[in-house]
mmCIF file of the N, C-alpha and C atoms, coordinates in Angstrom:
data_MODEL
# 
_entry.id   MODEL 
# 
loop_
_atom_site.group_PDB 
_atom_site.id 
_atom_site.type_symbol 
_atom_site.label_atom_id 
_atom_site.label_alt_id 
_atom_site.label_comp_id 
_atom_site.label_asym_id 
_atom_site.label_entity_id 
_atom_site.label_seq_id 
_atom_site.pdbx_PDB_ins_code 
_atom_site.Cartn_x 
_atom_site.Cartn_y 
_atom_site.Cartn_z 
_atom_site.occupancy 
_atom_site.B_iso_or_equiv 
_atom_site.pdbx_formal_charge 
_atom_site.auth_seq_id 
_atom_site.auth_comp_id 
_atom_site.auth_asym_id 
_atom_site.auth_atom_id 
_atom_site.pdbx_PDB_model_num 
ATOM 1   N N  . UNK A 1 1  ? 104.558 76.188  119.328 1.00 0.00 ? 1  UNK A N  1 
ATOM 2   C CA . UNK A 1 1  ? 104.941 74.969  118.685 1.00 0.00 ? 1  UNK A CA 1 
ATOM 3   C C  . UNK A 1 1  ? 105.151 75.260  117.203 1.00 0.00 ? 1  UNK A C  1 
ATOM 4   N N  . UNK A 1 2  ? 106.145 74.632  116.641 1.00 0.00 ? 2  UNK A N  1 
ATOM 5   C CA . UNK A 1 2  ? 106.488 74.873  115.250 1.00 0.00 ? 2  UNK A CA 1 
ATOM 6   C C  . UNK A 1 2  ? 106.383 73.598  114.434 1.00 0.00 ? 2  UNK A C  1 
ATOM 7   N N  . UNK A 1 3  ? 105.916 73.750  113.201 1.00 0.00 ? 3  UNK A N  1 
ATOM 8   C CA . UNK A 1 3  ? 105.922 72.638  112.276 1.00 0.00 ? 3  UNK A CA 1 
ATOM 9   C C  . UNK A 1 3  ? 107.186 72.635  111.430 1.00 0.00 ? 3  UNK A C  1 
ATOM 10  N N  . UNK A 1 4  ? 107.879 73.764  111.416 1.00 0.00 ? 4  UNK A N  1 
ATOM 11  C CA . UNK A 1 4  ? 109.114 73.892  110.640 1.00 0.00 ? 4  UNK A CA 1 
ATOM 12  C C  . UNK A 1 4  ? 110.157 74.573  111.508 1.00 0.00 ? 4  UNK A C  1 
ATOM 13  N N  . UNK A 1 5  ? 111.436 74.301  111.283 1.00 0.00 ? 5  UNK A N  1 
ATOM 14  C CA . UNK A 1 5  ? 112.453 74.991  112.077 1.00 0.00 ? 5  UNK A CA 1 
ATOM 15  C C  . UNK A 1 5  ? 112.571 76.454  111.652 1.00 0.00 ? 5  UNK A C  1 
ATOM 16  N N  . UNK A 1 6  ? 112.467 77.347  112.602 1.00 0.00 ? 6  UNK A N  1 
ATOM 17  C CA . UNK A 1 6  ? 112.653 78.761  112.319 1.00 0.00 ? 6  UNK A CA 1 
ATOM 18  C C  . UNK A 1 6  ? 113.033 79.458  113.613 1.00 0.00 ? 6  UNK A C  1 
ATOM 19  N N  . UNK A 1 7  ? 113.663 80.592  113.513 1.00 0.00 ? 7  UNK A N  1 
ATOM 20  C CA . UNK A 1 7  ? 114.109 81.281  114.712 1.00 0.00 ? 7  UNK A CA 1 
ATOM 21  C C  . UNK A 1 7  ? 113.224 82.465  115.057 1.00 0.00 ? 7  UNK A C  1 
ATOM 22  N N  . UNK A 1 8  ? 112.180 82.702  114.281 1.00 0.00 ? 8  UNK A N  1 
ATOM 23  C CA . UNK A 1 8  ? 111.362 83.887  114.498 1.00 0.00 ? 8  UNK A CA 1 
ATOM 24  C C  . UNK A 1 8  ? 110.327 83.711  115.596 1.00 0.00 ? 8  UNK A C  1 
ATOM 25  N N  . UNK A 1 9  ? 110.022 82.495  115.966 1.00 0.00 ? 9  UNK A N  1 
ATOM 26  C CA . UNK A 1 9  ? 108.987 82.277  116.953 1.00 0.00 ? 9  UNK A CA 1 
ATOM 27  C C  . UNK A 1 9  ? 107.598 82.223  116.349 1.00 0.00 ? 9  UNK A C  1 
ATOM 28  N N  . UNK A 1 10 ? 107.494 82.259  115.042 1.00 0.00 ? 10 UNK A N  1 
ATOM 29  C CA . UNK A 1 10 ? 106.215 82.197  114.355 1.00 0.00 ? 10 UNK A CA 1 
ATOM 30  C C  . UNK A 1 10 ? 106.186 80.937  113.495 1.00 0.00 ? 10 UNK A C  1 
ATOM 31  N N  . UNK A 1 11 ? 104.994 80.565  113.041 1.00 0.00 ? 11 UNK A N  1 
ATOM 32  C CA . UNK A 1 11 ? 104.877 79.377  112.222 1.00 0.00 ? 11 UNK A CA 1 
ATOM 33  C C  . UNK A 1 11 ? 105.402 79.607  110.815 1.00 0.00 ? 11 UNK A C  1 
ATOM 34  N N  . UNK A 1 12 ? 105.050 80.744  110.224 1.00 0.00 ? 12 UNK A N  1 
ATOM 35  C CA . UNK A 1 12 ? 105.508 81.056  108.865 1.00 0.00 ? 12 UNK A CA 1 
ATOM 36  C C  . UNK A 1 12 ? 105.534 82.572  108.678 1.00 0.00 ? 12 UNK A C  1 
ATOM 37  N N  . UNK A 1 13 ? 106.502 83.064  107.935 1.00 0.00 ? 13 UNK A N  1 
ATOM 38  C CA . UNK A 1 13 ? 106.588 84.486  107.595 1.00 0.00 ? 13 UNK A CA 1 
ATOM 39  C C  . UNK A 1 13 ? 106.476 84.621  106.083 1.00 0.00 ? 13 UNK A C  1 
ATOM 40  N N  . UNK A 1 14 ? 105.853 85.701  105.628 1.00 0.00 ? 14 UNK A N  1 
ATOM 41  C CA . UNK A 1 14 ? 105.714 85.934  104.199 1.00 0.00 ? 14 UNK A CA 1 
ATOM 42  C C  . UNK A 1 14 ? 105.686 87.425  103.913 1.00 0.00 ? 14 UNK A C  1 
ATOM 43  N N  . UNK A 1 15 ? 105.955 87.793  102.672 1.00 0.00 ? 15 UNK A N  1 
ATOM 44  C CA . UNK A 1 15 ? 105.903 89.184  102.259 1.00 0.00 ? 15 UNK A CA 1 
ATOM 45  C C  . UNK A 1 15 ? 104.578 89.451  101.560 1.00 0.00 ? 15 UNK A C  1 
ATOM 46  N N  . UNK A 1 16 ? 103.976 90.606  101.887 1.00 0.00 ? 16 UNK A N  1 
ATOM 47  C CA . UNK A 1 16 ? 102.686 90.995  101.330 1.00 0.00 ? 16 UNK A CA 1 
ATOM 48  C C  . UNK A 1 16 ? 102.835 92.381  100.718 1.00 0.00 ? 16 UNK A C  1 
ATOM 49  N N  . UNK A 1 17 ? 102.295 92.607  99.499  1.00 0.00 ? 17 UNK A N  1 
ATOM 50  C CA . UNK A 1 17 ? 102.365 93.943  98.911  1.00 0.00 ? 17 UNK A CA 1 
ATOM 51  C C  . UNK A 1 17 ? 101.705 94.980  99.822  1.00 0.00 ? 17 UNK A C  1 
ATOM 52  N N  . UNK A 1 18 ? 102.337 96.150  99.922  1.00 0.00 ? 18 UNK A N  1 
ATOM 53  C CA . UNK A 1 18 ? 101.822 97.226  100.761 1.00 0.00 ? 18 UNK A CA 1 
ATOM 54  C C  . UNK A 1 18 ? 101.969 98.547  100.016 1.00 0.00 ? 18 UNK A C  1 
ATOM 55  N N  . UNK A 1 19 ? 101.346 99.594  100.548 1.00 0.00 ? 19 UNK A N  1 
ATOM 56  C CA . UNK A 1 19 ? 101.391 100.912 99.907  1.00 0.00 ? 19 UNK A CA 1 
ATOM 57  C C  . UNK A 1 19 ? 102.824 101.393 99.722  1.00 0.00 ? 19 UNK A C  1 
ATOM 58  N N  . UNK A 1 20 ? 103.700 101.064 100.644 1.00 0.00 ? 20 UNK A N  1 
ATOM 59  C CA . UNK A 1 20 ? 105.085 101.525 100.575 1.00 0.00 ? 20 UNK A CA 1 
ATOM 60  C C  . UNK A 1 20 ? 106.022 100.484 99.961  1.00 0.00 ? 20 UNK A C  1 
ATOM 61  N N  . UNK A 1 21 ? 105.468 99.490  99.304  1.00 0.00 ? 21 UNK A N  1 
ATOM 62  C CA . UNK A 1 21 ? 106.296 98.442  98.700  1.00 0.00 ? 21 UNK A CA 1 
ATOM 63  C C  . UNK A 1 21 ? 105.852 97.075  99.159  1.00 0.00 ? 21 UNK A C  1 
ATOM 64  N N  . UNK A 1 22 ? 106.625 96.486  100.075 1.00 0.00 ? 22 UNK A N  1 
ATOM 65  C CA . UNK A 1 22 ? 106.318 95.145  100.582 1.00 0.00 ? 22 UNK A CA 1 
ATOM 66  C C  . UNK A 1 22 ? 106.520 95.142  102.093 1.00 0.00 ? 22 UNK A C  1 
ATOM 67  N N  . UNK A 1 23 ? 105.579 94.569  102.820 1.00 0.00 ? 23 UNK A N  1 
ATOM 68  C CA . UNK A 1 23 ? 105.710 94.377  104.270 1.00 0.00 ? 23 UNK A CA 1 
ATOM 69  C C  . UNK A 1 23 ? 105.897 92.898  104.539 1.00 0.00 ? 23 UNK A C  1 
ATOM 70  N N  . UNK A 1 24 ? 106.604 92.584  105.613 1.00 0.00 ? 24 UNK A N  1 
ATOM 71  C CA . UNK A 1 24 ? 106.802 91.192  106.017 1.00 0.00 ? 24 UNK A CA 1 
ATOM 72  C C  . UNK A 1 24 ? 105.859 90.907  107.193 1.00 0.00 ? 24 UNK A C  1 
ATOM 73  N N  . UNK A 1 25 ? 105.076 89.849  107.092 1.00 0.00 ? 25 UNK A N  1 
ATOM 74  C CA . UNK A 1 25 ? 104.098 89.482  108.110 1.00 0.00 ? 25 UNK A CA 1 
ATOM 75  C C  . UNK A 1 25 ? 104.399 88.090  108.639 1.00 0.00 ? 25 UNK A C  1 
ATOM 76  N N  . UNK A 1 26 ? 104.178 87.902  109.924 1.00 0.00 ? 26 UNK A N  1 
ATOM 77  C CA . UNK A 1 26 ? 104.298 86.596  110.567 1.00 0.00 ? 26 UNK A CA 1 
ATOM 78  C C  . UNK A 1 26 ? 102.895 86.044  110.789 1.00 0.00 ? 26 UNK A C  1 
ATOM 79  N N  . UNK A 1 27 ? 102.698 84.790  110.414 1.00 0.00 ? 27 UNK A N  1 
ATOM 80  C CA . UNK A 1 27 ? 101.406 84.128  110.580 1.00 0.00 ? 27 UNK A CA 1 
ATOM 81  C C  . UNK A 1 27 ? 101.565 82.878  111.429 1.00 0.00 ? 27 UNK A C  1 
ATOM 82  N N  . UNK A 1 28 ? 100.496 82.470  112.057 1.00 0.00 ? 28 UNK A N  1 
ATOM 83  C CA . UNK A 1 28 ? 100.504 81.204  112.759 1.00 0.00 ? 28 UNK A CA 1 
ATOM 84  C C  . UNK A 1 28 ? 100.132 81.341  114.219 1.00 0.00 ? 28 UNK A C  1 
ATOM 85  N N  . UNK A 1 29 ? 99.914  80.210  114.855 1.00 0.00 ? 29 UNK A N  1 
ATOM 86  C CA . UNK A 1 29 ? 99.545  80.182  116.258 1.00 0.00 ? 29 UNK A CA 1 
ATOM 87  C C  . UNK A 1 29 ? 100.681 80.667  117.144 1.00 0.00 ? 29 UNK A C  1 
ATOM 88  N N  . UNK A 1 30 ? 100.377 81.555  118.048 1.00 0.00 ? 30 UNK A N  1 
ATOM 89  C CA . UNK A 1 30 ? 101.402 82.123  118.896 1.00 0.00 ? 30 UNK A CA 1 
ATOM 90  C C  . UNK A 1 30 ? 100.998 82.118  120.366 1.00 0.00 ? 30 UNK A C  1 
ATOM 91  N N  . UNK A 1 31 ? 99.725  82.366  120.629 1.00 0.00 ? 31 UNK A N  1 
ATOM 92  C CA . UNK A 1 31 ? 99.266  82.466  122.001 1.00 0.00 ? 31 UNK A CA 1 
ATOM 93  C C  . UNK A 1 31 ? 98.236  81.386  122.274 1.00 0.00 ? 31 UNK A C  1 
ATOM 94  N N  . UNK A 1 32 ? 98.209  80.936  123.507 1.00 0.00 ? 32 UNK A N  1 
ATOM 95  C CA . UNK A 1 32 ? 97.220  79.966  123.960 1.00 0.00 ? 32 UNK A CA 1 
ATOM 96  C C  . UNK A 1 32 ? 96.496  80.589  125.133 1.00 0.00 ? 32 UNK A C  1 
ATOM 97  N N  . UNK A 1 33 ? 95.176  80.638  125.034 1.00 0.00 ? 33 UNK A N  1 
ATOM 98  C CA . UNK A 1 33 ? 94.373  81.212  126.111 1.00 0.00 ? 33 UNK A CA 1 
ATOM 99  C C  . UNK A 1 33 ? 93.915  80.150  127.094 1.00 0.00 ? 33 UNK A C  1 
ATOM 100 N N  . UNK A 1 34 ? 93.492  80.605  128.251 1.00 0.00 ? 34 UNK A N  1 
ATOM 101 C CA . UNK A 1 34 ? 93.088  79.687  129.323 1.00 0.00 ? 34 UNK A CA 1 
ATOM 102 C C  . UNK A 1 34 ? 91.877  78.837  128.959 1.00 0.00 ? 34 UNK A C  1 
ATOM 103 N N  . UNK A 1 35 ? 91.083  79.270  127.975 1.00 0.00 ? 35 UNK A N  1 
ATOM 104 C CA . UNK A 1 35 ? 89.916  78.486  127.560 1.00 0.00 ? 35 UNK A CA 1 
ATOM 105 C C  . UNK A 1 35 ? 90.257  77.423  126.530 1.00 0.00 ? 35 UNK A C  1 
ATOM 106 N N  . UNK A 1 36 ? 91.495  77.409  126.021 1.00 0.00 ? 36 UNK A N  1 
ATOM 107 C CA . UNK A 1 36 ? 91.919  76.424  125.019 1.00 0.00 ? 36 UNK A CA 1 
ATOM 108 C C  . UNK A 1 36 ? 92.488  75.194  125.727 1.00 0.00 ? 36 UNK A C  1 
ATOM 109 N N  . UNK A 1 37 ? 91.601  74.501  126.409 1.00 0.00 ? 37 UNK A N  1 
ATOM 110 C CA . UNK A 1 37 ? 92.012  73.411  127.296 1.00 0.00 ? 37 UNK A CA 1 
ATOM 111 C C  . UNK A 1 37 ? 92.664  72.250  126.557 1.00 0.00 ? 37 UNK A C  1 
ATOM 112 N N  . UNK A 1 38 ? 92.213  71.945  125.343 1.00 0.00 ? 38 UNK A N  1 
ATOM 113 C CA . UNK A 1 38 ? 92.788  70.809  124.618 1.00 0.00 ? 38 UNK A CA 1 
ATOM 114 C C  . UNK A 1 38 ? 94.248  71.069  124.257 1.00 0.00 ? 38 UNK A C  1 
ATOM 115 N N  . UNK A 1 39 ? 94.546  72.260  123.772 1.00 0.00 ? 39 UNK A N  1 
ATOM 116 C CA . UNK A 1 39 ? 95.939  72.551  123.410 1.00 0.00 ? 39 UNK A CA 1 
ATOM 117 C C  . UNK A 1 39 ? 96.799  72.665  124.666 1.00 0.00 ? 39 UNK A C  1 
ATOM 118 N N  . UNK A 1 40 ? 96.236  73.180  125.756 1.00 0.00 ? 40 UNK A N  1 
ATOM 119 C CA . UNK A 1 40 ? 96.983  73.247  127.014 1.00 0.00 ? 40 UNK A CA 1 
ATOM 120 C C  . UNK A 1 40 ? 97.315  71.839  127.524 1.00 0.00 ? 40 UNK A C  1 
ATOM 121 N N  . UNK A 1 41 ? 96.374  70.910  127.365 1.00 0.00 ? 41 UNK A N  1 
ATOM 122 C CA . UNK A 1 41 ? 96.635  69.521  127.754 1.00 0.00 ? 41 UNK A CA 1 
ATOM 123 C C  . UNK A 1 41 ? 97.737  68.910  126.884 1.00 0.00 ? 41 UNK A C  1 
ATOM 124 N N  . UNK A 1 42 ? 97.708  69.219  125.576 1.00 0.00 ? 42 UNK A N  1 
ATOM 125 C CA . UNK A 1 42 ? 98.733  68.700  124.671 1.00 0.00 ? 42 UNK A CA 1 
ATOM 126 C C  . UNK A 1 42 ? 100.107 69.284  125.014 1.00 0.00 ? 42 UNK A C  1 
ATOM 127 N N  . UNK A 1 43 ? 100.160 70.557  125.326 1.00 0.00 ? 43 UNK A N  1 
ATOM 128 C CA . UNK A 1 43 ? 101.424 71.190  125.727 1.00 0.00 ? 43 UNK A CA 1 
ATOM 129 C C  . UNK A 1 43 ? 101.991 70.493  126.956 1.00 0.00 ? 43 UNK A C  1 
ATOM 130 N N  . UNK A 1 44 ? 101.124 70.241  127.931 1.00 0.00 ? 44 UNK A N  1 
ATOM 131 C CA . UNK A 1 44 ? 101.558 69.553  129.153 1.00 0.00 ? 44 UNK A CA 1 
ATOM 132 C C  . UNK A 1 44 ? 102.026 68.133  128.837 1.00 0.00 ? 44 UNK A C  1 
ATOM 133 N N  . UNK A 1 45 ? 101.258 67.417  128.006 1.00 0.00 ? 45 UNK A N  1 
ATOM 134 C CA . UNK A 1 45 ? 101.600 66.041  127.636 1.00 0.00 ? 45 UNK A CA 1 
ATOM 135 C C  . UNK A 1 45 ? 102.958 65.970  126.931 1.00 0.00 ? 45 UNK A C  1 
ATOM 136 N N  . UNK A 1 46 ? 103.256 66.967  126.110 1.00 0.00 ? 46 UNK A N  1 
ATOM 137 C CA . UNK A 1 46 ? 104.522 66.993  125.383 1.00 0.00 ? 46 UNK A CA 1 
ATOM 138 C C  . UNK A 1 46 ? 105.675 67.562  126.198 1.00 0.00 ? 46 UNK A C  1 
ATOM 139 N N  . UNK A 1 47 ? 105.385 68.017  127.412 1.00 0.00 ? 47 UNK A N  1 
ATOM 140 C CA . UNK A 1 47 ? 106.423 68.562  128.277 1.00 0.00 ? 47 UNK A CA 1 
ATOM 141 C C  . UNK A 1 47 ? 106.948 69.917  127.814 1.00 0.00 ? 47 UNK A C  1 
ATOM 142 N N  . UNK A 1 48 ? 106.107 70.668  127.105 1.00 0.00 ? 48 UNK A N  1 
ATOM 143 C CA . UNK A 1 48 ? 106.519 71.985  126.610 1.00 0.00 ? 48 UNK A CA 1 
ATOM 144 C C  . UNK A 1 48 ? 106.250 73.057  127.647 1.00 0.00 ? 48 UNK A C  1 
ATOM 145 N N  . UNK A 1 49 ? 106.841 74.215  127.456 1.00 0.00 ? 49 UNK A N  1 
ATOM 146 C CA . UNK A 1 49 ? 106.678 75.329  128.387 1.00 0.00 ? 49 UNK A CA 1 
ATOM 147 C C  . UNK A 1 49 ? 105.717 76.371  127.840 1.00 0.00 ? 49 UNK A C  1 
ATOM 148 N N  . UNK A 1 50 ? 105.055 77.055  128.741 1.00 0.00 ? 50 UNK A N  1 
ATOM 149 C CA . UNK A 1 50 ? 104.275 78.243  128.394 1.00 0.00 ? 50 UNK A CA 1 
ATOM 150 C C  . UNK A 1 50 ? 104.829 79.406  129.199 1.00 0.00 ? 50 UNK A C  1 
ATOM 151 N N  . UNK A 1 51 ? 104.541 80.593  128.740 1.00 0.00 ? 51 UNK A N  1 
ATOM 152 C CA . UNK A 1 51 ? 105.037 81.796  129.396 1.00 0.00 ? 51 UNK A CA 1 
ATOM 153 C C  . UNK A 1 51 ? 103.881 82.761  129.595 1.00 0.00 ? 51 UNK A C  1 
ATOM 154 N N  . UNK A 1 52 ? 103.892 83.523  130.686 1.00 0.00 ? 52 UNK A N  1 
ATOM 155 C CA . UNK A 1 52 ? 102.789 84.453  130.924 1.00 0.00 ? 52 UNK A CA 1 
ATOM 156 C C  . UNK A 1 52 ? 102.759 85.569  129.879 1.00 0.00 ? 52 UNK A C  1 
ATOM 157 N N  . UNK A 1 53 ? 101.559 86.031  129.571 1.00 0.00 ? 53 UNK A N  1 
ATOM 158 C CA . UNK A 1 53 ? 101.363 87.145  128.647 1.00 0.00 ? 53 UNK A CA 1 
ATOM 159 C C  . UNK A 1 53 ? 101.040 88.387  129.471 1.00 0.00 ? 53 UNK A C  1 
ATOM 160 N N  . UNK A 1 54 ? 101.763 89.444  129.244 1.00 0.00 ? 54 UNK A N  1 
ATOM 161 C CA . UNK A 1 54 ? 101.487 90.684  129.957 1.00 0.00 ? 54 UNK A CA 1 
ATOM 162 C C  . UNK A 1 54 ? 100.195 91.294  129.438 1.00 0.00 ? 54 UNK A C  1 
ATOM 163 N N  . UNK A 1 55 ? 99.363  91.772  130.327 1.00 0.00 ? 55 UNK A N  1 
ATOM 164 C CA . UNK A 1 55 ? 98.091  92.377  129.923 1.00 0.00 ? 55 UNK A CA 1 
ATOM 165 C C  . UNK A 1 55 ? 97.928  93.791  130.479 1.00 0.00 ? 55 UNK A C  1 
ATOM 166 N N  . UNK A 1 56 ? 98.952  94.293  131.149 1.00 0.00 ? 56 UNK A N  1 
ATOM 167 C CA . UNK A 1 56 ? 98.902  95.643  131.715 1.00 0.00 ? 56 UNK A CA 1 
ATOM 168 C C  . UNK A 1 56 ? 99.901  96.513  130.960 1.00 0.00 ? 56 UNK A C  1 
ATOM 169 N N  . UNK A 1 57 ? 99.503  97.750  130.678 1.00 0.00 ? 57 UNK A N  1 
ATOM 170 C CA . UNK A 1 57 ? 100.405 98.672  129.995 1.00 0.00 ? 57 UNK A CA 1 
ATOM 171 C C  . UNK A 1 57 ? 99.885  99.051  128.627 1.00 0.00 ? 57 UNK A C  1 
ATOM 172 N N  . UNK A 1 58 ? 100.681 99.823  127.895 1.00 0.00 ? 58 UNK A N  1 
ATOM 173 C CA . UNK A 1 58 ? 100.288 100.271 126.567 1.00 0.00 ? 58 UNK A CA 1 
ATOM 174 C C  . UNK A 1 58 ? 100.559 99.196  125.537 1.00 0.00 ? 58 UNK A C  1 
ATOM 175 N N  . UNK A 1 59 ? 99.677  99.100  124.571 1.00 0.00 ? 59 UNK A N  1 
ATOM 176 C CA . UNK A 1 59 ? 99.871  98.196  123.457 1.00 0.00 ? 59 UNK A CA 1 
ATOM 177 C C  . UNK A 1 59 ? 100.280 99.029  122.245 1.00 0.00 ? 59 UNK A C  1 
ATOM 178 N N  . UNK A 1 60 ? 101.248 98.547  121.487 1.00 0.00 ? 60 UNK A N  1 
ATOM 179 C CA . UNK A 1 60 ? 101.743 99.261  120.321 1.00 0.00 ? 60 UNK A CA 1 
ATOM 180 C C  . UNK A 1 60 ? 101.617 98.358  119.106 1.00 0.00 ? 60 UNK A C  1 
ATOM 181 N N  . UNK A 1 61 ? 101.051 98.903  118.046 1.00 0.00 ? 61 UNK A N  1 
ATOM 182 C CA . UNK A 1 61 ? 100.983 98.188  116.764 1.00 0.00 ? 61 UNK A CA 1 
ATOM 183 C C  . UNK A 1 61 ? 101.924 98.916  115.824 1.00 0.00 ? 61 UNK A C  1 
ATOM 184 N N  . UNK A 1 62 ? 103.039 98.288  115.498 1.00 0.00 ? 62 UNK A N  1 
ATOM 185 C CA . UNK A 1 62 ? 104.079 98.923  114.673 1.00 0.00 ? 62 UNK A CA 1 
ATOM 186 C C  . UNK A 1 62 ? 103.839 98.577  113.208 1.00 0.00 ? 62 UNK A C  1 
ATOM 187 N N  . UNK A 1 63 ? 103.685 99.619  112.381 1.00 0.00 ? 63 UNK A N  1 
ATOM 188 C CA . UNK A 1 63 ? 103.471 99.415  110.948 1.00 0.00 ? 63 UNK A CA 1 
ATOM 189 C C  . UNK A 1 63 ? 104.472 100.265 110.172 1.00 0.00 ? 63 UNK A C  1 
ATOM 190 N N  . UNK A 1 64 ? 104.896 99.786  109.014 1.00 0.00 ? 64 UNK A N  1 
ATOM 191 C CA . UNK A 1 64 ? 105.706 100.609 108.138 1.00 0.00 ? 64 UNK A CA 1 
ATOM 192 C C  . UNK A 1 64 ? 107.178 100.256 108.096 1.00 0.00 ? 64 UNK A C  1 
ATOM 193 N N  . UNK A 1 65 ? 107.581 99.203  108.759 1.00 0.00 ? 65 UNK A N  1 
ATOM 194 C CA . UNK A 1 65 ? 108.983 98.783  108.679 1.00 0.00 ? 65 UNK A CA 1 
ATOM 195 C C  . UNK A 1 65 ? 109.868 99.434  109.712 1.00 0.00 ? 65 UNK A C  1 
ATOM 196 N N  . UNK A 1 66 ? 111.156 99.102  109.681 1.00 0.00 ? 66 UNK A N  1 
ATOM 197 C CA . UNK A 1 66 ? 112.084 99.553  110.718 1.00 0.00 ? 66 UNK A CA 1 
ATOM 198 C C  . UNK A 1 66 ? 112.279 101.070 110.779 1.00 0.00 ? 66 UNK A C  1 
ATOM 199 N N  . UNK A 1 67 ? 112.052 101.782 109.674 1.00 0.00 ? 67 UNK A N  1 
ATOM 200 C CA . UNK A 1 67 ? 112.251 103.232 109.688 1.00 0.00 ? 67 UNK A CA 1 
ATOM 201 C C  . UNK A 1 67 ? 111.013 104.026 110.060 1.00 0.00 ? 67 UNK A C  1 
ATOM 202 N N  . UNK A 1 68 ? 109.888 103.346 110.300 1.00 0.00 ? 68 UNK A N  1 
ATOM 203 C CA . UNK A 1 68 ? 108.636 104.041 110.574 1.00 0.00 ? 68 UNK A CA 1 
ATOM 204 C C  . UNK A 1 68 ? 108.631 104.622 111.990 1.00 0.00 ? 68 UNK A C  1 
ATOM 205 N N  . UNK A 1 69 ? 107.938 105.737 112.142 1.00 0.00 ? 69 UNK A N  1 
ATOM 206 C CA . UNK A 1 69 ? 107.797 106.357 113.463 1.00 0.00 ? 69 UNK A CA 1 
ATOM 207 C C  . UNK A 1 69 ? 106.734 105.622 114.256 1.00 0.00 ? 69 UNK A C  1 
ATOM 208 N N  . UNK A 1 70 ? 106.959 105.475 115.541 1.00 0.00 ? 70 UNK A N  1 
ATOM 209 C CA . UNK A 1 70 ? 106.022 104.809 116.429 1.00 0.00 ? 70 UNK A CA 1 
ATOM 210 C C  . UNK A 1 70 ? 105.342 105.851 117.286 1.00 0.00 ? 70 UNK A C  1 
ATOM 211 N N  . UNK A 1 71 ? 104.010 105.851 117.272 1.00 0.00 ? 71 UNK A N  1 
ATOM 212 C CA . UNK A 1 71 ? 103.230 106.784 118.110 1.00 0.00 ? 71 UNK A CA 1 
ATOM 213 C C  . UNK A 1 71 ? 102.525 105.984 119.182 1.00 0.00 ? 71 UNK A C  1 
ATOM 214 N N  . UNK A 1 72 ? 102.455 106.534 120.385 1.00 0.00 ? 72 UNK A N  1 
ATOM 215 C CA . UNK A 1 72 ? 101.714 105.859 121.458 1.00 0.00 ? 72 UNK A CA 1 
ATOM 216 C C  . UNK A 1 72 ? 100.541 106.709 121.895 1.00 0.00 ? 72 UNK A C  1 
# 
């Protein structure tokens, strides 16, 4: 759910100083867990959709921008 129109799928994006200059970070609520019953009820009441989250496989945390190497 968004409070502002954006195409990134996040609530807000901002730039933060980093060792290599500036990194762009996305902040805000993105996932809803099965124990968050109140928000799940609100999603249902508003007629919104949820999507399954994959939990099998490798997880990758990408840091350093588009030119950075990714290690698994």
